[in-house]
C-alpha positions as CSV (number, residue, x, y, z in Angstrom):
1,M,-2.8,-18.4,-17.4
2,A,-6.3,-19.1,-18.2
3,K,-8.1,-21.7,-16.2
4,V,-9.2,-24.9,-18.1
5,I,-12.5,-26.4,-17.1
6,L,-12.9,-29.9,-18.1
7,T,-16.4,-31.2,-18.4
8,E,-17.9,-34.6,-19.3
9,A,-19.3,-35.1,-22.7
10,Q,-23.3,-35.1,-22.8
11,P,-24.4,-38.4,-24.0
12,D,-26.1,-38.2,-27.2
13,S,-30.1,-38.4,-26.2
14,S,-30.9,-39.4,-30.0
15,C,-29.1,-42.7,-29.3
16,G,-29.7,-45.6,-26.8
17,I,-28.0,-48.6,-25.5
18,A,-29.6,-52.0,-25.2
19,G,-28.3,-55.5,-24.5
20,F,-29.0,-58.7,-26.4
21,V,-28.9,-61.9,-24.1
22,D,-28.8,-65.6,-24.9
23,V,-28.4,-68.7,-22.8
24,E,-27.8,-72.3,-23.3
25,T,-28.9,-74.4,-20.7
26,T,-29.3,-78.2,-19.3
27,G,-33.0,-78.0,-20.2
28,F,-36.3,-76.1,-20.5
29,S,-37.1,-75.4,-16.8
30,P,-35.6,-72.4,-15.2
31,V,-36.6,-74.0,-11.8
32,T,-34.9,-77.4,-12.1
33,D,-32.5,-76.7,-15.1
34,E,-29.2,-74.4,-15.2
35,V,-27.6,-71.9,-17.6
36,V,-24.3,-73.6,-19.1
37,E,-23.3,-70.5,-21.2
38,L,-24.4,-66.9,-21.4
39,A,-23.8,-64.3,-23.9
40,I,-24.7,-60.6,-23.7
41,C,-23.8,-57.8,-26.3
42,L,-24.2,-54.2,-25.4
43,F,-25.4,-52.2,-28.7
44,E,-26.1,-48.7,-29.5
45,F,-29.1,-47.7,-31.7
46,K,-30.7,-44.5,-33.0
47,R,-34.1,-44.0,-31.3
48,A,-35.8,-42.4,-34.3
49,T,-35.0,-45.1,-36.8
50,G,-33.9,-48.4,-35.0
51,Q,-30.6,-48.4,-36.8
52,I,-28.0,-50.3,-34.8
53,T,-25.0,-48.0,-35.1
54,Q,-22.3,-49.9,-33.1
55,I,-21.4,-53.0,-30.8
56,I,-20.2,-51.4,-27.5
57,E,-19.2,-54.5,-25.7
58,N,-19.6,-58.4,-25.8
59,Y,-19.2,-61.0,-23.2
60,V,-19.7,-64.8,-23.6
61,G,-18.9,-67.4,-20.6
62,L,-19.3,-70.8,-19.7
63,R,-21.0,-72.1,-16.5
64,E,-20.6,-75.4,-14.7
65,P,-23.8,-76.7,-13.6
66,K,-24.6,-78.6,-10.4
67,K,-25.6,-81.8,-12.4
68,S,-24.2,-83.1,-15.5
69,I,-25.6,-81.9,-18.9
70,P,-28.2,-84.2,-20.3
71,P,-27.6,-85.7,-23.7
72,A,-30.8,-84.2,-25.0
73,A,-29.4,-80.8,-24.4
74,T,-25.9,-81.5,-25.5
75,R,-27.7,-82.5,-29.0
76,V,-29.1,-78.9,-29.1
77,H,-25.8,-76.8,-28.3
78,G,-23.0,-79.3,-28.5
79,L,-21.8,-78.6,-25.0
80,K,-20.8,-81.4,-22.9
81,T,-20.2,-81.4,-18.9
82,A,-16.2,-81.6,-19.7
83,D,-16.7,-78.5,-21.7
84,V,-17.9,-76.4,-18.7
85,K,-16.0,-78.1,-15.9
86,G,-14.7,-75.4,-13.5
87,K,-16.1,-72.9,-15.5
88,K,-17.7,-69.5,-14.0
89,L,-19.5,-66.7,-15.2
90,D,-17.9,-63.1,-14.6
91,Y,-20.8,-61.8,-12.5
92,G,-19.1,-58.3,-12.3
93,I,-18.9,-58.0,-16.0
94,I,-22.3,-59.1,-16.5
95,E,-24.0,-57.1,-14.0
96,S,-22.1,-54.0,-15.1
97,M,-23.3,-54.5,-18.7
98,I,-27.0,-55.2,-17.6
99,H,-26.7,-52.1,-15.7
100,R,-25.7,-49.9,-18.7
101,A,-28.6,-51.1,-20.8
102,E,-31.6,-49.5,-21.0
103,F,-33.4,-52.7,-21.8
104,L,-32.7,-56.3,-22.8
105,V,-33.6,-58.3,-25.9
106,A,-33.8,-62.0,-26.4
107,H,-35.2,-64.3,-29.0
108,N,-37.8,-65.9,-26.9
109,A,-37.4,-63.7,-24.0
110,P,-39.7,-65.5,-21.4
111,F,-37.4,-68.4,-21.6
112,D,-34.1,-66.3,-21.2
113,Y,-35.6,-64.2,-18.7
114,G,-36.4,-67.3,-16.4
115,F,-32.8,-68.4,-16.4
116,V,-31.1,-65.2,-16.4
117,S,-33.1,-63.3,-13.8
118,R,-32.3,-66.3,-11.2
119,L,-28.6,-65.3,-11.7
120,F,-29.0,-61.6,-11.9
121,K,-31.8,-59.9,-9.9
122,I,-30.9,-56.7,-11.8
123,C,-32.6,-58.2,-14.6
124,Q,-35.9,-58.0,-12.9
125,E,-35.5,-54.3,-12.9
126,K,-35.2,-53.9,-16.7
127,P,-37.7,-54.0,-19.5
128,W,-37.2,-57.1,-21.8
129,L,-38.2,-57.0,-25.4
130,C,-38.8,-60.5,-27.5
131,S,-37.4,-60.5,-31.0
132,M,-39.5,-63.6,-31.7
133,R,-42.9,-62.5,-30.8
134,G,-42.4,-58.7,-30.9
135,I,-42.1,-58.7,-34.6
136,G,-44.5,-59.9,-37.3
137,W,-42.6,-62.5,-38.8
138,Y,-45.5,-64.5,-40.0
139,Q,-47.1,-61.3,-41.5
140,K,-44.1,-60.7,-43.4
141,G,-44.2,-63.8,-45.0
142,Y,-41.7,-65.9,-43.0
143,P,-42.9,-69.6,-42.1
144,S,-41.3,-69.5,-38.7
145,M,-40.3,-67.4,-35.8
146,G,-37.3,-69.6,-34.8
147,L,-34.2,-67.8,-34.9
148,Q,-32.2,-70.2,-37.1
149,N,-34.9,-70.2,-39.6
150,L,-35.2,-66.6,-39.8
151,L,-31.3,-66.4,-40.0
152,K,-31.5,-68.8,-43.0
153,C,-34.3,-66.8,-44.9
154,H,-32.2,-63.6,-44.5
155,G,-28.8,-65.4,-45.6
156,I,-27.3,-64.7,-42.2
157,K,-25.0,-67.8,-41.1
158,P,-23.9,-68.0,-37.6
159,E,-20.6,-69.8,-37.1
160,K,-22.1,-72.1,-34.8
161,A,-25.8,-72.4,-34.3
162,H,-27.3,-72.7,-30.6
163,R,-24.0,-71.4,-29.3
164,A,-24.8,-68.2,-27.2
165,G,-22.3,-65.9,-28.5
166,H,-22.8,-66.7,-32.0
167,D,-26.6,-66.5,-31.9
168,V,-26.4,-63.2,-30.4
169,E,-24.1,-61.7,-33.0
170,A,-26.4,-63.3,-35.7
171,A,-29.6,-62.1,-34.0
172,I,-28.3,-58.4,-33.8
173,K,-27.4,-58.6,-37.7
174,L,-30.9,-60.0,-38.2
175,L,-32.5,-57.0,-36.3
176,S,-30.5,-54.3,-38.1
177,L,-31.9,-55.4,-41.5
178,S,-34.7,-53.5,-43.2
179,P,-36.1,-55.5,-46.1
180,H,-39.6,-54.3,-45.4
181,G,-38.9,-50.4,-45.0
182,N,-37.9,-50.0,-41.6
183,T,-35.5,-52.1,-39.4
184,Y,-36.9,-54.9,-37.6
185,F,-35.4,-53.4,-34.5
186,L,-37.5,-50.2,-34.9
187,E,-40.7,-52.4,-35.0
188,L,-39.3,-54.1,-31.7
189,L,-38.8,-50.7,-30.2
190,H,-42.5,-49.6,-30.6
191,K,-43.0,-52.5,-28.2
192,L,-40.9,-50.8,-25.6
193,P,-43.1,-49.8,-22.6
194,R,-43.4,-46.0,-22.2
195,R,-42.0,-44.4,-19.2
């Protein structure tokens, strides 16, 4: 009887995996404010074209902060202290997803990085790309780099604006578009530090 040797499938080197991250917080300072909602989505893309080919995994979780959510923050994302009471992020899932991503993307990455890197040190080991500043939105004729404005200009309507999960989903749709030739994501890929 012939012996069968099983081998693992070799990963497709023409494709990569990235993670898009978004947070909702109690305020603007990563030192004094806290995350109340975190979303991360792993997606596969073609390195040569920037085409986003599939969503691999999604995670959205709420987190109870040490202090109450201020009314000013609630006016932005709609989350109240009662909505997050007793809620905790699944650190194991999030860390595993961050580990699998070659790099992370966020719209206004310095803001998200400031909060996420305090909770997950592994973020400090990954390159971060900013879909707000890493794409020439103004040069393309858009009046604003803000995510909600860009989504509106492209006819993308998130189920709920300023909620982490919906914003991540909508932002990935935005990056997959190519109204000016190449995908927006390909332009962003060119900002990735060379190894």
